[in-house]
C-alpha distance (Angstrom), angle and dihedral (degrees) to the residues before:
residue distance angle dihedral
M1 . . .
L2 3.81 . .
K3 3.80 90.2 .
H4 3.80 91.5 55.4
A5 3.80 91.8 45.7
L6 3.80 91.1 52.4
E7 3.78 92.0 49.0
A8 3.81 91.5 48.6
V9 3.79 90.3 52.5
A10 3.80 89.7 46.7
I11 3.78 93.1 53.3
G12 3.79 92.8 46.5
F13 3.76 93.3 47.6
A14 3.78 93.5 46.4
F15 3.81 89.8 54.8
L16 3.79 92.9 50.4
W17 3.78 93.5 41.8
G18 3.78 92.9 49.5
A19 3.80 90.9 51.9
G20 3.80 91.9 50.2
C21 3.79 96.0 44.8
Q22 3.78 93.2 67.3
A23 3.79 89.4 64.0
S24 3.81 102.0 38.7
G25 3.78 110.2 17.2
D26 3.79 104.6 53.8
D27 3.80 98.9 64.0
G28 3.80 92.6 102.4
R29 3.80 92.5 -117.6
T30 3.80 103.1 69.9
I31 3.81 119.8 90.2
R32 3.80 113.0 -163.0
V33 3.79 109.0 -148.9
F34 3.80 121.4 -171.9
G35 3.80 107.7 -162.8
A36 3.80 138.1 -179.5
A37 3.81 115.1 -98.1
S38 3.80 91.2 -119.7
L39 3.82 88.3 63.2
T40 3.81 94.9 52.8
D41 3.78 100.4 114.1
V42 3.78 99.4 34.9
L43 3.82 93.5 47.4
E44 3.79 89.6 55.0
V45 3.81 89.2 56.9
V46 3.80 93.0 43.2
A47 3.81 90.7 49.6
D48 3.80 91.1 51.3
S49 3.80 91.7 49.0
F50 3.80 91.2 50.3
E51 3.79 92.9 49.5
S52 3.81 89.7 50.6
K53 3.79 90.8 47.9
M54 3.80 90.2 52.5
G55 3.80 92.5 50.4
G56 3.79 96.3 -130.5
K57 3.80 95.4 -45.2
A58 3.80 92.9 112.4
T59 3.81 138.7 40.8
V60 3.80 120.7 -160.1
K61 3.80 114.6 -149.1
L62 3.80 111.0 -164.2
H63 3.78 127.1 -155.7
L64 3.81 110.9 -176.3
A65 3.81 127.2 -169.6
G66 3.81 141.4 114.4
S67 3.80 111.2 -39.6
S68 3.81 93.5 -122.9
L69 3.80 92.6 52.5
L70 3.80 91.4 48.2
A71 3.80 91.0 49.4
R72 3.81 90.8 52.4
Q73 3.80 90.4 49.3
I74 3.81 90.6 52.7
E75 3.79 89.7 47.0
Y76 3.80 90.1 52.5
G77 3.80 92.1 51.8
A78 3.80 108.3 -85.7
G79 3.78 109.9 154.7
A80 3.80 106.1 -116.1
D81 3.80 120.9 163.0
V82 3.82 94.7 -174.9
F83 3.80 128.2 22.4
V84 3.81 120.3 -164.3
S85 3.80 114.1 -170.1
A86 3.80 132.1 -171.7
H87 3.81 89.9 -142.2
P88 3.81 128.2 43.1
S89 3.80 93.0 -136.6
W90 3.80 93.0 76.2
T91 3.79 97.3 49.0
A92 3.80 88.3 44.5
H93 3.81 89.9 51.0
L94 3.82 92.3 53.5
Y95 3.80 90.6 44.2
R96 3.80 90.0 55.5
Q97 3.80 88.5 49.4
G98 3.80 89.2 56.2
L99 3.80 92.2 -116.4
L100 3.81 98.0 112.6
D101 3.76 136.8 37.4
E102 3.79 115.7 -116.5
P103 3.83 108.2 -56.5
R104 3.78 124.1 -117.4
A105 3.80 128.5 -154.0
L106 3.78 121.1 -117.5
P107 3.82 115.0 -128.4
I108 3.82 92.6 -114.2
T109 3.77 140.5 86.1
N110 3.80 138.3 -174.9
R111 3.80 139.7 -150.9
L112 3.76 132.8 -132.6
M113 3.80 119.1 -112.4
L114 3.79 134.9 -175.1
V115 3.81 113.3 -131.6
S116 3.79 126.6 -170.0
R117 3.78 140.8 155.7
D118 3.81 90.5 -124.8
S119 3.81 118.3 54.8
S120 3.82 90.6 -149.0
V121 3.83 91.8 67.3
T122 3.80 114.0 104.1
L123 3.79 135.8 165.1
R124 3.80 87.2 -96.3
N125 3.81 96.6 58.3
V126 3.81 105.0 24.2
R127 3.82 114.6 127.8
R128 3.82 99.4 -167.6
L129 3.78 119.6 22.9
A130 3.81 118.4 -170.6
L131 3.78 117.4 -145.6
A132 3.76 133.1 168.6
D133 3.82 105.1 -109.1
P134 3.83 100.2 -59.6
D135 3.79 93.8 -152.6
H136 3.80 97.4 54.9
V137 3.82 117.4 3.5
P138 3.82 113.6 84.0
A139 3.82 97.3 -130.3
G140 3.80 89.4 52.5
V141 3.80 93.6 42.5
Y142 3.81 90.5 52.4
A143 3.81 91.2 45.8
K144 3.80 93.0 49.7
A145 3.81 90.9 50.4
A146 3.81 90.7 50.5
L147 3.81 92.0 47.8
E148 3.80 91.0 49.0
C149 3.79 89.6 49.6
G150 3.81 89.4 52.9
R151 3.82 90.5 45.7
L152 3.81 91.4 -118.6
W153 3.79 102.5 111.4
T154 3.81 97.1 86.2
E155 3.80 91.1 49.4
L156 3.82 94.7 46.6
S157 3.81 102.8 35.1
G158 3.82 91.8 92.6
R159 3.80 91.4 53.7
I160 3.81 97.7 52.5
V161 3.80 119.7 124.0
A162 3.81 102.4 -159.2
V163 3.80 116.8 -152.4
V164 3.79 134.8 177.8
D165 3.82 99.2 -102.1
V166 3.79 144.6 -11.7
R167 3.80 93.8 -85.5
G168 3.79 87.7 54.4
A169 3.81 89.4 54.1
L170 3.79 90.5 52.6
A171 3.81 91.0 48.7
A172 3.82 91.5 49.1
V173 3.80 90.0 61.8
D174 3.78 94.6 41.9
E175 3.82 90.9 51.4
G176 3.81 95.5 43.8
A177 3.81 97.9 -110.8
A178 3.82 89.5 119.8
D179 3.78 134.8 23.7
A180 3.79 94.1 -136.7
A181 3.79 142.1 -5.1
V182 3.77 138.3 -156.8
V183 3.79 107.9 -127.7
Y184 3.79 138.0 152.6
E185 3.78 123.9 -77.6
S186 3.81 88.2 -120.1
D187 3.82 89.4 61.5
V188 3.80 94.5 54.9
K189 3.80 95.2 74.3
F190 3.81 89.1 62.6
A191 3.81 92.4 56.8
P192 3.82 106.3 49.3
Q193 3.81 89.3 157.0
L194 3.82 90.3 67.9
H195 3.78 127.9 78.5
A196 3.81 112.6 -118.6
S197 3.79 131.3 -163.3
R198 3.79 140.0 160.2
P199 3.80 105.2 -106.5
F200 3.80 101.8 -176.6
Q201 3.76 134.1 70.8
R202 3.78 112.9 -114.6
D203 3.80 93.7 -108.5
C204 3.83 89.6 57.1
E205 3.79 96.9 47.8
P206 3.81 109.7 106.9
D207 3.78 124.2 -133.6
V208 3.80 104.7 -107.5
V209 3.80 107.1 -146.8
Y210 3.81 123.7 -171.1
T211 3.79 116.4 -160.0
L212 3.76 134.5 -177.5
G213 3.75 130.3 -152.3
L214 3.79 131.1 -169.4
A215 3.77 122.1 -141.7
R216 3.79 113.1 -107.7
E217 3.80 112.1 -87.5
S218 3.80 92.0 12.3
E219 3.76 120.7 -170.7
D220 3.80 116.9 -106.5
L221 3.82 93.1 -106.4
A222 3.80 91.4 57.7
V223 3.80 89.7 50.7
Q224 3.80 89.7 50.9
F225 3.80 91.3 50.4
A226 3.81 90.7 51.4
E227 3.80 89.9 51.4
H228 3.81 88.8 49.2
L229 3.82 89.8 55.5
L230 3.80 89.9 53.1
D231 3.81 95.0 45.5
S232 3.80 115.3 119.6
S233 3.81 89.3 -138.3
L234 3.82 87.9 77.6
A235 3.83 92.6 62.6
S236 3.80 94.2 103.5
T237 3.81 91.2 47.3
W238 3.81 92.5 54.4
T239 3.79 90.8 47.5
A240 3.80 92.6 49.0
F241 3.81 89.0 58.2
G242 3.79 95.0 50.7
F243 3.81 101.6 -95.2
S244 3.80 123.2 130.2
P245 3.80 129.6 -143.3
A246 3.79 110.7 -93.3
R247 3.77 115.9 -111.6
S248 3.80 86.1 -134.8
V249 3.79 134.5 -0.4
R250 3.80 91.4 -145.2
W251 3.80 120.0 102.1
């Protein structure tokens, strides 16, 4: 049911977005960036720094949501110039569809964390565990893989509260709709009121890979923004927002 709801939202958004793009996105200065929800805060800073660097010659318009939802929107015709995904499968999917140039990996990674309002809550005793949709959204896909590795998925699958994206999982705990959630380490700094811990053994922690893809025949400004995202000068910005340097940018 959640899958169909996400796709319905994607179709509806793509229609509205496509109608609006004709008025605001074809001025030659606007770069439409679709970015993973876990990158919300850092992409706002990166966008501002790029606009300053370009001296008013470019405007970055961000649309931020779960990577799977964004990919569906692009597939249904939403006008994205740059797509930044929290999992390589979605950029690869759009590349195979001929909608993106060959994806590249960002030089960052992330880790999964368990957050709860009560420090006594663990994966062993949690009653309601919020996850971004574990079948489609990267944070949920990574969490499901880690739970399967730890032989906990079968036990916990009936207690999952599935939400649209990782920020939704964080909000579910904060608002009392779930007892705990698996989110990214970069999300924890925005919820200091919650207890955070690393729930998985190192050998079960997945490699979180962020990739970007440019729309086919992208304008020069979009190419420049993609290069800005990959620039080593942003290392301190990524770190400040809770991301870690990737062990490798190959995937």
